[in-house]
KETI-779963 format. One record per residue: x, y, z of N, C-alpha, C in turn. Coordinates in steps of 0.2 Angstrom, whole numbers, plus 5000, padded with zeros to 4 digits. Last residue first. Example, Ala and Ser with C-alpha at 12.3 -4.5 7.8 and 13.67 -1.06 7.14 Angstrom:
506449895035506849955036506450005039506649725039506249785039506649845039
END
This chain:
446644905823447344885826447244855833445744955815445744885817446344855820446045085812445345065814445244995816447345095811447145135815446345115818447445015799447744995805447545025811446745095790446545025792446744995798447545205789446845205791446645135794448845145785448745185791448045185794448345105772448645055776448545085783448045235766447545185766447745135771449345285765448845325769448345275771450045205757450245195764449745225768449345235745449245165748449445165756449745355743449045345744448945275747451145325740450945375746450145365747451045245729451345215736451045265741450545345720450145285722450345245728451545435719450945455721450445395724452645355713452745385720451945405723452045315701452145265707452345295713452045445696451445405696451445355702453345475695452945525699452345475700453845375686454045385693453645415698453145425674453045355678453345355685453845535673453145545674452945475677455145495670454945535676454245545678454845425659455145385665455045425671454545525650454045475651454245435658455845585649455245625652454745575654456645485644456845515651456145545654456045475631455945415636456145435643456445585625455645585628455645525632457445615619457545595626456945605629458045555603457545575608457645565614459645595595459145555597458645585602460645675591460745645598460145595599460245745580460945705580461045665586459245865588459545835582460145795583458445825603459045855600459245825594456845845611457345805608457945855605455245825619455945865619456445815615453645875623454145825619454745865618452445875636453045905633453445855629450745885641451345845638451845885635450446015653450245955649450845925646451246055668450746065663450746005659452146075679451446035680451046045674452946195671452946165677452246125678453246275660452946205659452846175665453746405663453046395660452746325660454546375680454446395673453846385670454546265692454846325689454646325682453746195707453946195699454146255697454246165723453846195718454146205711455146095732454646055729454046095724456246155736455646175740455046125738457146135726457246105732456646105737456046135712456546155715456646125722455446025699455346075704456046095708455245935688455445905695455345965701455046025678454645965679454745935686455946125677455146145678454846085680457046055677456946095683456246115683456945985665456945945670456745995677456846085655456346055656456346015663458146155656457546185657456846145658458946045655459046085660458446125662458745995641458545945647458545995654458946105633458246075634458146045640460246145636459746195638459046165638460846025633460946045639460346095641460646025619460345975623460245995630460446195611460746145614460446095618459446275607460046265603460446205605457546265605458246255609458846255604455946335605456546305601457146315606454346305610454946335612455546295608452646335607453246295605453846335607451146335616451746365615452246315612449946305622449946305615450646345613449646295636449746365633449846365625449646145635449146195639449146265636450746105628450046085626449546135629452246155624451746165630451046155627453546075617452846095616452546095623455246095612454746065617454046105615456746055602456046105604455646065609457546025589457646035596457146085598457245905577457045965580457145975587457445775575457645815570457545885572457045665583457645695584457945745579455745615581456345585577457045615578455045695589455145625591455745595587455145815582455445815589455545735591454345775571455045805570455445795577453145745578453545695574454245715573452745875582452945835588453345765584452545945570453145965574453345905580451445875565452045865562452645885566450545915576450645835575451345835571450446045574450746015580450945945579449946065561450646085562450846045569448646005564449145975558449845995559448146095572448246025574448745985570448146215565448546205570448646135573448246205546447846195553448346185559449446315538449046245539448546255545450246425536449646405530449446345532451346465543451446405539450846385534450646565550451246575546451346525541449746485557449446535553450046555547450546405565450146375560449946425555451046505573451546475568451146445563449946545580450246595576450746565571449646425587449246455582449446505577450846415594450646365589450246385585451746555598451246515600451046465593453546525601452946545597452346515598455246565606454646525607454146565603456246615598456446565603455846535606456246635579455846635587456246595592457046615569456746675570456546685578457446485568457946535568457746605570456246425568456746415574457346465574455846445555455546485561455946475567456446345549456646405548456346455553455846225553456546235555456746315554454646255548454646245555455446265557454946255535454746315538454746305545455246115533455746165531455546235535453946055536454546045540455046095539453146105526452946115533453646115537453746065514453746135515453646145522453545925516454245945516454246015518452145915516452445895523453245925522451945955503451645995508451945985515452445855496452845915496452545965501451645745500452445745502452645815501450145805508450545775502451245775504449445755523449745795520450145755513448845655531448445695528448745745523449745565537449545615542449145665538450145475528449645455532449445505537450145575512450445525517449945515523449745575496449545595502449845545507450945605482450445565485450345585493451945655475451445705476450845665481452845565469453145625473452545665476452145495460452345465467452645515471451945585450451445565454451645535460453245715450452945645447452445635451453345895449453345835452452945775448452946015444453445985440453545915443452146075453451846065447452246015442453046105464452446055464452246035457453646225457454046165459453546095460452646305456452946285450453346225451452446335469451946315465452146275459453646395473453446325476452946295472453846505465454346455465454046385467452646575470452746555463453246505462451946515485452346555482452446525474450246455487450946445487451346505483449046565494449246515491450046505491449246705500448646695495448846625491450746655503450346725502449846715498451846575511451246565507450746625508453546565510452946595512452346575508454846485516454546485510453746505511456046565526455346525525455146535519457746525525457146575524456546525523458946445524458546445530457946495530459646435513459846495517459446495523459046335506459746325509459946385514457846395502457846345507458546335510458246485492457846515498457946465503458946405483459346455486458946485492457846315478458446295483458846345487457146415471456846385477457446345482458046445461457846495465457546465472458246315455458846345458458546395463456946275449457246245456457746285458456346325438456246365445456546325450456546225429456746295427456746335434456446085428456846105433456946185433455746065415455546025422455846055428456446135406455846165409455646135415458146175407457746125407456946145410458946285411458646275403458146225403459246275424458646325421458346315415460246205424459646175424459046215424461346295426461246265419460546225419461446335438461146385434460946345428462246235444461446235446461146285440463546225443463246195436462446205438464146255455464146305449463746285443463446225469463746185463463546245458462746255480463446285479463746265473461646185480461546255480462246285478462146055484461846065477461846145475462546085497463046055492462746075485461446135504462046175503462446145498460546015502460346075500460946125498461345925509461145915502461045975499461245975522461945975519461845965512459945975525460246035524460946035521459745825525459445865520459745945519460545805536460645775530460445815525459845875547460545885545460645865538458145895541458645875546459345885544456645835533457145885535457545865541456645715521456445735527456945785530456545785503456845745509456645765516456145865494455745825496455845785502457345935490456845975493456245925496458145825485458345865491457845905494457445795474457345755479457645785486457745905465457045895467456945845473459145895465458745955467458045935470459245775458459545775464459245845468458645815445458345765449458545755456459645905441458945935442458545885447460745815440460745875444460045895446460245735429460345705436460445755441460245835419459645805422459645775428461545865419461145915420460445885423462045745414462345775420461745825423461445725401461345685406461545715413462045835395461345835395461145785401463545805395463145875399462445865400463745635399463645695395463445745398465045565409464345575408464245635404466445555412466145525406465345535405466245545429466645545423466345515417464745605438465245555435465645575430463945695443464645715443465145655441462745645443462845705439463545735439462945535452462845525445463045585441462845615464463445575462463545565455461545645463462045705463462745675461460845535464460745575458461245625457461145505478461345455472461345495465460645605485461345595485461645555479459245575482459545645480460345635479459045455488459045465480459345525478459145495501459645445498459645455490458045575502458745595504459245555501456945495498457245555494457845575496456245375497456845385501457245445497455145335489455045395493455745405498455345235480455145215486455145275491455745315469455045285469454845265475457145345473456645395472455845365472457645205473457545255480457045305478457545185460457145145464457045175471458445285454457645285452457245245457459645245460459345315462458545315460459745115454459745125461459345185463459845155441459245115443459245115451461045225441460445255439459845225442461945115445461845175449461245225448461745035433461545015440461445065445462345125424461645105423461345075430463745115428463245175428462545175428464044985426464045015433463545085434463944985412463444945416463444965423464945075409464345095407463745045411466145005414465945075417465145085415466844905411466144895412465844955415468244945410467944915404467144915405468344975424468345025419468145005412468344845430467744895431467744955426469244755430468844755424468344805424469944755442470344775436469944775429469044715451469144795450469544805444467844595444468444625446468644695446466044605449466544615444467244645446465344585461465744525459466244545452464544695461465044695466465544635465463644665451464144725450464744715455462944565457463344545451463944605450462344635466462744575468463244565463461544725458462044755463462544695465460644645453461244675448461744705453459844615464460244555460460744595456459344735466459744705471460144655468458644755454459144805455459644775460457644655456458044655450458744695451456944705467457244645467457744635462456444825461456844835467457344765468455544775452456044815449456644815455454744715460455044675455455644705453454144815467454444765471454944725466453544905457454144925460454444865464452444885448453044835448453644855451451644995449451344925449451844875450452445105447452045105453451745035454453045085434453545075441453045075447452745015421452345035426452645035433453945025410453145005409452745035414455145065416454845095410454145085409455344975426455245045427454945085422455344855420454744865425454744935426456444875412455844855408455244875413457444895421457244945417456644935414457544755427457344815431457144875426457944685416457344675418457144725422459244745413458744755408458044735411459844715425459644785424459144795419460044575423459644595429459344675428460944585412460244555412459744575417462044645418461644685412460944645411462444565427462244635430461744655424462844455419462344445424462044515426463944515413463344495409462744485414464744535423464544595420463944575416465044405428464744455433464344515428464644285415465144335418464744375423463844125418463844195414464344235419463543965415463944005418463944075414462743865408462443925411462943975415463443745405463343805399463043865402464643695416464043715415463843765409466043685419465743635414464943655412466843735429466743785423466343735417467043685440467343645435467243685428466443755450467143765450467443725444465043825451465243765446465943775445464843945457464343895458464543825455465844025453465844005460465343945461465444065441465944015441466043985448463644085441464344105441464844045442462244065430462644045436463344075435460644095426461244125426461644105432459144065417459544035421460344065421457844185416458444165413458944125419456744255422456844175423457444145420456844385417456944365424457044295426456444365404457144375405457244355412455044365406455344315402456144305403454744475413454544405416454944355413455144575403455444575410455344505413454144545394454844545392455244535398452944585401453044515399453844505397453244725402453244685408453244615406453344775389453944775393453844725399452944755375452644735380453244725385453244795362453244845366452844825373453444705350452744715353452744775358454744745346454244735341453544745344455644755356455744795350455144805345455144675367455344745368455344785362454844545362454344585365454444655366456044515355455444525351454944565355456944505366457044565361456444575357456444405373456444465376456544515371456544295363455844325366455844385369458044295364457644315358456944335359458244265377458444315375458144345369457544135377457344185382457644255380458444055369457744075367457444135371459544055377459544085371458944105368459143975388459344045390459344085383458843855382458243895384458443965386460143815378459643835373459043875376461443785383460943835387460443855382462043685377462143755374461743805378460843575382461443585378461443665375460043605397459943595389460743605386459443555412460043575408459943555402458243595424458343555417459043595414457843665435458543635435458643595428456143635434456643675436457343635437455543575417455643575425456143615427454643665405455343635408455343635415453543745402453543675404454143635406454043865399453743855406453543785407454543835387454943855392454643855398453343815379453843755380454343775386452643935381452343875383452943815384453444015373453444025380453143975383453343955360453943955364454043965371452043975358452243915358452943905362452044125357451544085362451844015363452844145346453144165353452744125358452344125333452844075336452944085344451644225329451344155328451744105332452344345331451744335335451444265334453944275333453544315329452744305333455644225331455144235335454644285332456044115317456044175320455444185325456743955318456143985317456144055321458043935322457843915315457143935313459044065329458444025329458243995322460744065336460244085331459644045333461844005343461644065344461144105339461643865337462243905337462043985337459943855338460443825334461043875333458343815343458943855344459543825341457343725340457243795337457943835338457743615347457743605340457543685337457643645361458243635358458243635350456243665363456643725364457343705360455643545359455343615356455843675357456243455367456343455359456243515357455843495379456543505378456643505371454443475378454643545379455443545377454443335376454243375371454443445372455043285388455343275382455143315377453943335397454643365398455043345391452943245392452943325392453543365393453443125396453343145389453343215388453443135410454043125407454043145400452043145413452643205414453143205411450943085402451443075406451843135407449843135394449743115400450343105405449843275383450243215385450043195392448243335378448943345382449143275384447143345370447743295367448343295371446443435375446143375376446643325374447143575384447143535377446943465379447343645395446743645392446643605386448743635397448243605402447543605399449843605384449343655387448843615392450643515378450843545384450243575388450143465365450443425370450543445376449643585359449243515359449443465364450643675360450043675364449643615364451443615350451643625357451043625362450743625339451043565340451243565348450543765338449943715339450143655341451743815336451343835342450843785343452043755323452543755329452143765335450943825315451043735316451443725322451443965316450743925319450743855320452643965310452543975317451943955320453543875298452843895300452743895308454643825291454543895294453843915295454643705287454243735283454243815286455443645298455643645291455343685286454643685309455343705308455543705301453643585306453443665306454043695305454243465307453943485300453843555300454543465320455043465315454843485309453243465326453743515327454243515322452743345321452443405319452843465320453643255327453643255320453343315318453143275341453843295338453943295331451943225339452043295341452743315339452143085337451843125332451943205332452843055349453143045342452843085337451743065359452443105359452743105352450143075351450743035355451343085355
END
């Protein structure tokens, strides 16, 4: 009965007996227990008693231990949503369980889950400020960050969505911290920015991650060791970012940073400065009998999520190197055979062509591809691209095409920073097809009319 289970809980607290405490709770609340209380109201009453009796003025009458933690978790999970307890006893218990799971057990995922369910309200939710669950923005941010940090420390590949969600909630809390209080809570804000950078990195948004890491490396009050590490992480992500104006700005900014030489002292980033200098100056990172020494050592320093195989069959670093070398080749050649370029890049021609076409379609490379002759032509200006192509595609006033691409296979064109104009090209092809169809239809109509007129 409810009264006998309550008496058993009280007796276990009096004798500091975690096993008896857990047994009494599980007997009344566990779905597998033959003695489970049949009434939902009774189960709620037992769960409330188990939580409120064990909590007392920011302390626990029964320490969290391997014997008691299971019963505590069962009681918390049995509380109906929205249940309000005096002194927010359930929130207090969650904090003690969290500390036990982190410090004693080392179960970071379970710790994150128990703290993520902590009820936290802002003063905006209760203008009377009467709720015991009102938590300051800084404390809310701290709780959400602890959840995110546990997920990221335990297994980021398996719990990235949960970590991402926790970081988003932390961001909302950080935004709510009054401006005049932000200096006092600078450590929390720095933890938030660090978590954001880490999540961006894990989500393979390397350009944004690099910028965030670099900002952290320059933060006021950052220790020299942490600043060097953040600078090294910024360098890593800048190399892996998609090629384009943004990446080149990052590479230039980091390369010009006088602190770059300092990261050579860190084994993980020892060869990053040499590689960044090569890439920031637009030189090709050559593959002679395999990857160059700097590149090979760079790849070996990467984390697993930074080396996965993408949908086009290349790993992330392979794709980053290919895109960089294509851009670098554009500074050497006005036009080049795809087969020759593929050999220079150390990849299969078909793979190189797909990657180049993607760069063109994304507006990151000003170039055109003649698929018949297998020639890649680089351009400097959009006017040069559009003029060269449209003239060759549409022909001169006499109706004859000009240039190497006249009447040839597919051509892709774009200008970085201005988006793709492939839609214009496709529209012209569509217009040509309609025109040809109409001409043929007119001829058929004329024949029919002449035969049956």
